[in-house]
Z-matrix of the N, CA and C atoms (Angstrom, degrees):
N
C 1 1.451
C 2 1.492 1 109.83
N 3 1.286 2 116.12 1 -40.74
C 4 1.498 3 122.55 2 -179.06
C 5 1.499 4 110.19 3 -60.71
N 6 1.357 5 114.32 4 -36.74
C 7 1.468 6 118.20 5 -176.64
C 8 1.539 7 107.99 6 -67.58
N 9 1.312 8 119.77 7 -36.43
C 10 1.488 9 121.82 8 178.21
C 11 1.493 10 110.90 9 -69.29
N 12 1.307 11 118.22 10 -39.69
C 13 1.460 12 120.86 11 -178.79
C 14 1.494 13 112.67 12 -68.12
N 15 1.261 14 120.75 13 -27.44
C 16 1.465 15 123.77 14 -179.51
C 17 1.543 16 112.43 15 -98.97
N 18 1.337 17 118.18 16 7.26
C 19 1.451 18 119.80 17 -177.15
C 20 1.513 19 110.23 18 -72.32
N 21 1.334 20 115.80 19 140.67
C 22 1.452 21 123.10 20 176.52
C 23 1.474 22 109.31 21 -125.75
N 24 1.374 23 119.43 22 153.03
C 25 1.424 24 120.21 23 179.44
C 26 1.522 25 112.09 24 -66.34
N 27 1.321 26 114.53 25 158.82
C 28 1.469 27 120.78 26 177.89
C 29 1.494 28 109.22 27 -70.11
N 30 1.339 29 117.27 28 164.80
C 31 1.465 30 122.65 29 -177.34
C 32 1.517 31 112.99 30 -59.59
N 33 1.308 32 117.54 31 -43.56
C 34 1.472 33 120.15 32 -177.80
C 35 1.540 34 117.85 33 -83.21
N 36 1.317 35 114.57 34 -5.70
C 37 1.476 36 121.87 35 -174.73
C 38 1.503 37 110.04 36 -76.05
N 39 1.341 38 117.91 37 135.81
C 40 1.464 39 122.09 38 174.52
C 41 1.513 40 108.75 39 -148.24
N 42 1.298 41 117.10 40 155.09
C 43 1.448 42 122.48 41 175.56
C 44 1.498 43 107.79 42 -88.90
N 45 1.312 44 117.53 43 144.45
C 46 1.451 45 121.71 44 -178.31
C 47 1.522 46 109.07 45 -150.73
N 48 1.299 47 116.18 46 167.73
C 49 1.435 48 122.98 47 176.90
C 50 1.558 49 109.45 48 -71.42
N 51 1.332 50 119.03 49 154.96
C 52 1.477 51 118.69 50 175.70
C 53 1.495 52 107.95 51 -72.47
N 54 1.334 53 118.36 52 165.65
C 55 1.416 54 122.22 53 -178.50
C 56 1.533 55 110.76 54 -62.66
N 57 1.309 56 115.58 55 151.79
C 58 1.488 57 121.28 56 -179.56
C 59 1.545 58 108.20 57 -62.39
N 60 1.336 59 115.66 58 136.80
C 61 1.456 60 121.82 59 -179.74
C 62 1.574 61 108.04 60 -89.77
N 63 1.321 62 115.81 61 104.88
C 64 1.451 63 120.62 62 -178.10
C 65 1.520 64 112.69 63 -72.13
N 66 1.329 65 117.61 64 -11.54
C 67 1.442 66 119.59 65 -179.03
C 68 1.533 67 112.73 66 -86.22
N 69 1.339 68 116.63 67 -10.52
C 70 1.450 69 119.49 68 177.57
C 71 1.548 70 109.27 69 -76.24
N 72 1.339 71 118.71 70 123.02
C 73 1.442 72 117.71 71 -175.42
C 74 1.542 73 109.27 72 -79.30
N 75 1.350 74 112.81 73 150.52
C 76 1.454 75 120.55 74 170.95
C 77 1.522 76 108.24 75 -89.95
N 78 1.301 77 119.69 76 155.36
C 79 1.411 78 122.93 77 -177.37
C 80 1.575 79 111.02 78 -58.68
N 81 1.295 80 116.35 79 -34.49
C 82 1.491 81 117.19 80 -177.16
C 83 1.559 82 109.58 81 -81.52
N 84 1.326 83 118.82 82 -13.99
C 85 1.440 84 120.89 83 178.89
C 86 1.554 85 113.11 84 -85.33
N 87 1.292 86 117.12 85 -19.88
C 88 1.440 87 119.22 86 -175.41
C 89 1.550 88 109.60 87 -82.85
N 90 1.298 89 114.80 88 121.50
C 91 1.451 90 123.07 89 -177.53
C 92 1.513 91 107.30 90 -109.05
N 93 1.333 92 116.40 91 129.31
C 94 1.446 93 121.58 92 177.06
C 95 1.473 94 109.42 93 -79.47
N 96 1.291 95 118.45 94 126.72
C 97 1.463 96 124.01 95 177.51
C 98 1.537 97 108.04 96 -125.44
N 99 1.362 98 114.10 97 63.69
C 100 1.468 99 121.33 98 -177.55
C 101 1.538 100 106.74 99 -80.17
N 102 1.267 101 116.10 100 124.70
C 103 1.446 102 123.20 101 177.88
C 104 1.526 103 108.54 102 -103.42
N 105 1.307 104 116.31 103 120.30
C 106 1.457 105 120.18 104 179.08
C 107 1.503 106 108.79 105 -81.77
N 108 1.293 107 115.30 106 132.73
C 109 1.460 108 120.69 107 -177.95
C 110 1.564 109 106.22 108 -100.29
N 111 1.341 110 111.94 109 156.66
C 112 1.476 111 119.10 110 178.66
C 113 1.513 112 111.95 111 -68.73
N 114 1.285 113 115.46 112 -43.81
C 115 1.472 114 121.02 113 179.21
C 116 1.483 115 110.67 114 -116.81
N 117 1.306 116 119.79 115 136.67
C 118 1.461 117 123.46 116 -178.82
C 119 1.503 118 111.02 117 -70.71
N 120 1.333 119 118.46 118 -24.55
C 121 1.458 120 119.39 119 -176.68
C 122 1.512 121 115.01 120 -87.71
N 123 1.330 122 114.87 121 -7.98
C 124 1.481 123 117.91 122 -179.43
C 125 1.530 124 110.48 123 -76.17
N 126 1.309 125 114.87 124 143.69
C 127 1.467 126 120.45 125 179.89
C 128 1.537 127 110.79 126 -78.25
N 129 1.323 128 116.15 127 153.76
C 130 1.468 129 120.56 128 179.57
C 131 1.509 130 107.81 129 -68.72
N 132 1.357 131 113.94 130 135.19
C 133 1.464 132 120.33 131 178.36
C 134 1.511 133 109.08 132 -115.31
N 135 1.341 134 117.31 133 135.67
C 136 1.498 135 116.92 134 178.72
C 137 1.555 136 110.53 135 -62.59
N 138 1.338 137 113.79 136 141.65
C 139 1.460 138 121.59 137 -178.47
C 140 1.558 139 104.96 138 -114.35
N 141 1.298 140 116.78 139 131.33
C 142 1.481 141 120.47 140 173.84
C 143 1.517 142 111.23 141 -79.76
N 144 1.297 143 115.67 142 123.72
C 145 1.450 144 120.25 143 175.97
C 146 1.536 145 106.70 144 -98.72
N 147 1.303 146 116.04 145 103.58
C 148 1.450 147 121.51 146 -176.62
C 149 1.529 148 111.65 147 -63.02
N 150 1.315 149 115.49 148 117.70
C 151 1.486 150 119.15 149 -178.00
C 152 1.510 151 110.47 150 -99.60
N 153 1.315 152 119.82 151 -13.14
C 154 1.458 153 121.64 152 -178.68
C 155 1.501 154 112.25 153 79.13
N 156 1.292 155 118.98 154 13.99
C 157 1.475 156 122.41 155 -178.33
C 158 1.568 157 108.48 156 -117.09
N 159 1.328 158 111.85 157 140.32
C 160 1.467 159 116.65 158 175.31
C 161 1.524 160 112.97 159 -86.11
N 162 1.312 161 118.07 160 -7.83
C 163 1.409 162 122.96 161 -176.08
C 164 1.573 163 116.61 162 -83.35
N 165 1.325 164 115.07 163 -19.90
C 166 1.462 165 120.07 164 179.37
C 167 1.505 166 111.96 165 -158.93
N 168 1.283 167 115.39 166 163.16
C 169 1.462 168 123.74 167 176.29
C 170 1.517 169 107.94 168 -118.21
N 171 1.365 170 116.90 169 144.07
C 172 1.445 171 120.32 170 177.52
C 173 1.543 172 107.78 171 -123.51
N 174 1.365 173 114.31 172 128.96
C 175 1.440 174 121.72 173 -177.87
C 176 1.504 175 110.87 174 -124.40
N 177 1.333 176 115.82 175 152.41
C 178 1.439 177 121.25 176 179.89
C 179 1.527 178 108.42 177 -129.78
N 180 1.333 179 117.81 178 134.99
C 181 1.497 180 118.34 179 175.74
C 182 1.530 181 106.39 180 -136.71
N 183 1.279 182 117.30 181 130.41
C 184 1.464 183 123.27 182 -178.28
C 185 1.499 184 110.58 183 -70.74
N 186 1.347 185 116.45 184 134.11
C 187 1.505 186 121.88 185 175.81
C 188 1.533 187 104.88 186 -106.60
N 189 1.296 188 117.55 187 100.79
C 190 1.424 189 122.42 188 176.55
C 191 1.518 190 114.41 189 -88.67
N 192 1.298 191 117.02 190 -13.81
C 193 1.445 192 119.48 191 -178.26
C 194 1.479 193 114.22 192 -79.69
N 195 1.329 194 115.32 193 -52.90
C 196 1.521 195 119.90 194 -175.67
C 197 1.527 196 111.51 195 -112.56
N 198 1.306 197 118.91 196 -11.20
C 199 1.521 198 121.54 197 -177.00
C 200 1.484 199 110.54 198 55.74
N 201 1.317 200 119.19 199 40.15
C 202 1.470 201 124.27 200 177.95
C 203 1.500 202 109.34 201 -112.23
N 204 1.314 203 116.72 202 143.86
C 205 1.510 204 120.88 203 175.22
C 206 1.559 205 107.36 204 -72.47
N 207 1.300 206 112.59 205 148.04
C 208 1.477 207 118.94 206 179.10
C 209 1.522 208 107.31 207 -135.97
N 210 1.305 209 115.96 208 134.33
C 211 1.464 210 122.35 209 179.49
C 212 1.480 211 109.26 210 -121.44
N 213 1.289 212 117.21 211 129.97
C 214 1.460 213 121.51 212 175.63
C 215 1.522 214 107.71 213 -134.18
N 216 1.337 215 114.11 214 132.73
C 217 1.460 216 117.89 215 179.11
C 218 1.561 217 108.90 216 -135.12
N 219 1.301 218 114.59 217 133.71
C 220 1.416 219 120.53 218 178.12
C 221 1.526 220 109.43 219 -124.34
N 222 1.295 221 117.54 220 135.89
C 223 1.508 222 120.93 221 179.27
C 224 1.475 223 108.03 222 -119.31
N 225 1.297 224 114.92 223 138.56
C 226 1.491 225 122.65 224 169.91
C 227 1.516 226 105.73 225 -121.94
N 228 1.293 227 116.46 226 125.96
C 229 1.470 228 121.36 227 177.71
C 230 1.525 229 106.07 228 -112.49
N 231 1.325 230 115.88 229 122.03
C 232 1.422 231 122.03 230 179.96
C 233 1.566 232 107.86 231 -101.56
N 234 1.284 233 114.81 232 132.73
C 235 1.465 234 119.10 233 179.35
C 236 1.514 235 108.92 234 -147.52
N 237 1.308 236 112.79 235 151.16
C 238 1.485 237 118.69 236 173.95
C 239 1.556 238 109.48 237 -114.43
N 240 1.334 239 116.44 238 9.62
C 241 1.436 240 120.36 239 179.77
C 242 1.534 241 109.51 240 -67.28
N 243 1.268 242 117.21 241 148.56
C 244 1.500 243 124.54 242 171.94
C 245 1.500 244 111.29 243 57.54
N 246 1.313 245 121.07 244 21.67
C 247 1.427 246 122.11 245 176.28
C 248 1.543 247 112.24 246 64.63
N 249 1.302 248 118.39 247 31.06
C 250 1.469 249 121.48 248 -178.59
C 251 1.502 250 107.52 249 -68.53
N 252 1.317 251 122.60 250 134.59
C 253 1.468 252 131.53 251 4.02
C 254 1.534 253 111.90 252 -103.82
N 255 1.310 254 117.62 253 33.83
C 256 1.460 255 118.47 254 -168.62
C 257 1.558 256 113.23 255 -92.12
N 258 1.329 257 117.67 256 -18.69
C 259 1.449 258 118.84 257 -179.17
C 260 1.480 259 114.60 258 -119.05
N 261 1.309 260 118.28 259 158.19
C 262 1.488 261 121.91 260 177.86
C 263 1.508 262 109.13 261 -65.31
N 264 1.305 263 118.91 262 -40.82
C 265 1.444 264 124.27 263 178.70
C 266 1.551 265 112.26 264 -57.80
N 267 1.299 266 117.21 265 -39.80
C 268 1.446 267 121.57 266 178.67
C 269 1.535 268 110.51 267 -69.03
N 270 1.329 269 119.05 268 -34.88
C 271 1.488 270 120.91 269 174.60
C 272 1.502 271 112.23 270 -64.58
N 273 1.332 272 114.78 271 -41.15
C 274 1.495 273 120.41 272 178.67
C 275 1.547 274 109.67 273 -61.90
N 276 1.342 275 115.57 274 -45.41
C 277 1.462 276 119.21 275 179.22
C 278 1.516 277 112.08 276 -63.60
N 279 1.332 278 116.58 277 -39.86
C 280 1.461 279 120.62 278 178.56
C 281 1.541 280 112.11 279 -65.19
N 282 1.364 281 116.43 280 -40.54
C 283 1.470 282 120.23 281 177.71
C 284 1.517 283 109.47 282 -66.18
N 285 1.308 284 118.08 283 -42.16
C 286 1.432 285 122.09 284 179.00
C 287 1.533 286 111.41 285 -62.21
N 288 1.339 287 115.23 286 -43.59
C 289 1.468 288 119.04 287 177.59
C 290 1.514 289 112.13 288 -63.18
N 291 1.283 290 118.58 289 -40.81
C 292 1.436 291 123.00 290 178.63
C 293 1.530 292 111.41 291 -60.22
N 294 1.376 293 116.47 292 -45.85
C 295 1.418 294 119.83 293 -179.74
C 296 1.527 295 111.85 294 -64.46
N 297 1.331 296 116.48 295 -38.45
C 298 1.500 297 121.32 296 178.47
C 299 1.495 298 110.06 297 -66.67
N 300 1.333 299 116.59 298 -40.04
C 301 1.492 300 121.71 299 179.05
C 302 1.524 301 109.92 300 -65.29
N 303 1.311 302 119.62 301 -44.48
C 304 1.483 303 123.76 302 177.63
C 305 1.484 304 109.84 303 -61.26
N 306 1.336 305 118.80 304 -41.17
C 307 1.438 306 121.68 305 179.57
C 308 1.516 307 111.68 306 -66.49
N 309 1.300 308 115.57 307 -37.33
C 310 1.487 309 121.36 308 179.30
C 311 1.546 310 111.24 309 -64.84
N 312 1.367 311 114.94 310 -35.79
C 313 1.423 312 117.69 311 -178.88
C 314 1.530 313 115.21 312 -95.92
N 315 1.341 314 116.13 313 9.29
C 316 1.451 315 119.24 314 -176.40
C 317 1.525 316 114.66 315 -59.17
N 318 1.329 317 117.84 316 -45.32
C 319 1.459 318 120.49 317 -177.96
C 320 1.523 319 110.47 318 -68.88
N 321 1.332 320 115.92 319 -38.12
C 322 1.479 321 120.35 320 179.97
C 323 1.533 322 107.82 321 -66.70
N 324 1.333 323 117.52 322 -40.33
C 325 1.455 324 120.72 323 -179.73
C 326 1.490 325 111.76 324 -64.45
N 327 1.353 326 117.02 325 -36.06
C 328 1.456 327 121.05 326 177.49
C 329 1.531 328 110.81 327 -64.17
N 330 1.270 329 116.11 328 -42.78
C 331 1.481 330 120.37 329 -179.31
C 332 1.518 331 108.50 330 -66.33
N 333 1.306 332 118.68 331 -37.62
C 334 1.457 333 121.76 332 178.66
C 335 1.483 334 109.80 333 -68.23
N 336 1.349 335 118.87 334 -36.96
C 337 1.473 336 120.29 335 178.30
C 338 1.524 337 110.44 336 -67.89
N 339 1.301 338 118.34 337 -38.87
C 340 1.479 339 121.17 338 178.65
C 341 1.544 340 111.19 339 -68.15
N 342 1.317 341 117.31 340 -29.10
C 343 1.443 342 121.11 341 177.52
C 344 1.513 343 113.39 342 -82.76
N 345 1.304 344 116.57 343 -7.58
C 346 1.453 345 122.46 344 -179.91
C 347 1.543 346 115.74 345 80.38
N 348 1.320 347 115.20 346 19.00
C 349 1.476 348 117.64 347 179.57
C 350 1.538 349 112.55 348 -109.27
N 351 1.334 350 116.51 349 24.62
C 352 1.489 351 118.41 350 177.20
C 353 1.516 352 106.93 351 -93.19
N 354 1.291 353 113.10 352 166.57
C 355 1.490 354 116.88 353 -179.74
C 356 1.517 355 109.56 354 -117.53
């Protein structure tokens, strides 16, 4: 206990601010995309925004309740490595890969959560 009470920071250690959160929007960056509906009672329906790309789809849905932007991203990775999903070994590798991927994105996910763009 005495060792902890007398501990001092190393020579090169210093306190600093966290890195800037690039996901936080600036007031001039926020663009209003209010879609007027024909009937006030109709529910918001997602609209496909054609991007011309076969690699992803982009959708927009009006938030009339809270007027907050919402981002959702889903990834599917297709592989034929290790005979996935036919062997136990392939399931272990896939689980390990998912844990490593989640750990790699942990800091980015935290910044997204602080910016309010997590799901």
